[in-house]
Structure formats: C-alpha cells, structure tokens
Residue, then its C-alpha position, 0 to 999 in steps of 0.5 A: x538541719x537547714x537547707x544550705x544548698x549554693x542556690x537556697x543561699x543565694x535565694x535568701x540573699x537576693x530576699x535579704x538584700x530587697x527586704x524593707x529596713x526597719x527599725x529593731x522592735x523594742x518592746x515585746x508584743x503579742x497576740x494574747x489577751x495578757x499582752x495585749x492587755x499589758x501593750x495597752x497599759x503600757x500605751x496608755x502609760x506613755x500617752x499621758x506622759x506625752x501629754x503632760x509633757x506637752x502641757 
C-alpha cells in the first residue's frame, strides 16, 4: 500500500505544483539497443522528410 498520510499528501501536492510543465512523450523512448536503433531510424526519417519539405 502507498503511504496516504496527510503530511505525505501535502508534500506530493507541493512537488506537483513545483514541477515544470512539460509536453507528454509522444513516442516511446528507451535505452535498450533495439529501442535506440528504432529511435535513430525514426529521427533520420523525420529529418529527411523535413529537409524534403523545406527544399
């Protein structure tokens, strides 16, 4: 069970309020060899498409 003490809840709320708002992750990332390879391939494709669009 998670700790649900009033002090703990208060701390969590303060931390949530201080957190920097960031965009949700749109693609699954990881640090395994396969995941890194997939990301590298995907970023390459995106870069190529971007270059083609601007040219």
